[in-house]
C-alpha positions as CSV (number, residue, x, y, z in Angstrom):
1,M,89.7,79.6,100.9
2,P,86.1,79.2,100.0
3,S,85.2,80.0,96.3
4,N,82.5,82.4,97.5
5,I,84.6,84.4,99.9
6,G,82.2,87.3,99.9
7,G,79.3,85.1,101.0
8,W,81.5,83.6,103.8
9,F,82.4,87.0,105.1
10,K,78.9,88.3,104.9
11,R,77.8,85.3,107.0
12,L,80.7,86.0,109.4
13,L,80.2,89.8,109.7
14,G,76.9,90.3,107.8
15,S,74.8,92.0,110.4
16,D,75.4,94.8,112.8
17,K,74.7,92.4,115.6
18,E,77.5,90.1,114.5
19,R,79.9,93.0,113.8
20,S,79.2,94.4,117.3
21,R,80.8,91.3,118.8
22,L,84.2,92.7,117.8
23,P,85.7,94.3,120.9
24,G,85.4,98.0,121.5
25,V,89.0,98.0,122.8
26,L,91.3,96.4,120.2
27,G,94.4,96.4,122.3
28,Y,96.9,98.6,124.0
29,V,99.9,100.8,122.9
30,T,102.7,102.3,125.0
31,D,103.7,105.8,124.1
32,D,107.2,107.3,124.2
33,Q,106.8,108.2,127.9
34,G,105.9,104.6,128.8
35,Q,102.2,105.3,129.3
36,R,99.8,102.6,128.2
37,H,96.7,103.6,126.2
38,E,93.7,101.7,124.9
39,V,93.3,101.4,121.2
40,H,89.5,101.7,120.5
41,R,87.6,100.5,117.5
42,G,86.6,103.3,115.2
43,W,83.1,104.2,114.0
44,I,81.9,101.9,111.2
45,K,81.4,104.1,108.1
46,R,80.6,101.4,105.5
47,G,78.1,98.6,105.6
48,S,80.4,96.1,103.8
49,L,83.2,95.6,101.4
50,S,82.8,94.2,97.9
51,E,83.7,90.6,97.2
52,E,86.8,91.8,95.2
53,Q,87.8,94.1,98.1
54,L,87.5,91.2,100.5
55,R,89.7,89.0,98.3
56,R,92.3,91.9,98.2
57,V,92.1,92.3,102.0
58,A,92.7,88.6,102.5
59,R,95.8,88.8,100.3
60,L,97.0,91.8,102.3
61,R,96.5,89.8,105.5
62,E,98.5,86.9,104.0
63,V,101.4,89.1,102.8
64,L,101.6,91.2,106.0
65,A,100.9,88.4,108.5
66,E,104.3,88.6,110.2
67,A,104.6,92.4,110.1
68,Y,101.0,93.2,111.1
69,P,99.4,90.2,112.7
70,M,95.7,90.9,112.7
71,T,92.6,88.7,112.3
72,M,90.7,88.9,109.1
73,E,87.8,90.4,111.1
74,G,90.1,93.1,112.4
75,W,91.3,93.9,108.9
76,I,87.8,94.2,107.6
77,D,86.7,96.2,110.5
78,G,89.5,98.7,109.9
79,F,88.6,99.2,106.3
80,L,84.9,99.6,107.2
81,C,85.9,102.5,109.5
82,D,87.6,104.3,106.6
83,A,85.7,107.1,104.8
84,D,87.1,105.7,101.5
85,S,87.8,102.0,101.9
86,E,89.0,101.6,98.3
87,S,91.5,104.3,98.6
88,E,92.8,102.9,101.9
89,I,93.1,99.4,100.5
90,R,95.2,100.8,97.6
91,I,97.5,102.5,100.0
92,I,98.1,99.4,102.0
93,E,98.5,97.4,98.8
94,A,101.3,99.8,97.8
95,C,102.9,99.3,101.3
96,A,102.6,95.6,101.0
97,V,104.3,95.5,97.5
98,V,107.3,97.4,98.9
99,Y,107.3,95.4,102.1
100,Q,107.5,92.2,100.0
101,R,110.4,93.6,98.0
102,L,112.3,94.7,101.1
103,A,111.7,91.6,103.1
104,S,112.9,89.4,100.2
105,Q,116.1,91.5,99.9
106,A,117.4,91.1,103.4
107,P,117.2,88.5,106.3
108,L,115.0,90.4,108.7
109,S,113.9,89.4,112.1
110,L,110.2,89.5,113.1
111,E,110.8,92.8,114.9
112,E,112.6,94.3,111.9
113,K,109.8,93.2,109.6
114,K,107.4,95.1,111.8
115,E,109.7,98.2,111.8
116,V,109.9,98.1,108.0
117,Y,106.1,97.9,107.7
118,S,105.7,100.7,110.3
119,V,108.0,102.9,108.2
120,L,106.0,102.2,105.1
121,C,102.8,103.1,106.9
122,A,104.3,106.3,108.1
123,L,105.5,107.2,104.6
124,S,101.9,106.5,103.3
125,A,100.7,109.1,105.8
126,G,103.2,111.7,104.6
127,A,105.9,111.3,107.3
128,A,109.5,111.9,106.6
129,G,112.7,113.0,108.3
130,P,115.7,111.6,110.1
131,Q,113.7,109.9,112.9
132,L,111.8,107.9,110.3
133,A,115.0,107.1,108.4
134,S,116.6,105.8,111.6
135,A,113.6,103.5,112.1
136,L,114.7,101.3,109.1
137,P,116.8,98.3,110.2
138,A,120.5,99.2,109.8
139,G,123.1,96.9,108.5
140,K,120.8,94.8,106.5
141,G,121.5,96.1,103.0
142,L,118.2,97.8,102.7
143,P,117.8,101.0,100.6
144,D,117.8,104.4,102.4
145,L,114.5,106.1,103.3
146,Q,114.5,108.2,100.1
147,A,114.7,105.1,97.9
148,V,112.1,103.3,100.0
149,A,109.8,106.3,99.6
150,S,110.4,106.3,95.9
151,M,109.5,102.6,95.8
152,Y,106.3,103.3,97.7
153,Y,105.2,106.2,95.6
154,A,105.9,104.3,92.4
155,A,103.9,101.3,93.6
156,Q,101.0,103.6,94.6
157,K,101.0,105.5,91.3
158,A,101.0,102.2,89.4
159,S,98.3,100.7,91.6
160,L,100.4,97.7,92.2
161,R,99.0,94.8,94.3
162,P,100.9,92.1,96.2
């Protein structure tokens, strides 16, 4: 990784013209009824991330590569669309810390890693309930949803980083 990561990213995404090269449609999702929907890129609310934030985002991308495969440009673009990029980075850092712990505790398949990360993202958004609890991979020796939620809230409160 270049020693001046911020300069590299600024050259990569430094102007609105370059940033506009990112696709308007990021991908597709299929809902519970089997209907396919486009996922659109959100409005850019920030001009750039700080060099430290870029380093932290690069670490998030590294830690979550299997569970959330996304280009660095996609990660940056997502945080630029947030009203409070720093707050959102901290939320994902807490998710990543817990994800690392859980993924190191049990032999999880790629799909199960994605499920664990999805549960953590849902928890970070305030979701709860039996449906979320059943989304955790069963039979892997993972803690229950309440314990996972406690781990997440503790990581967030302590501002832990992966």
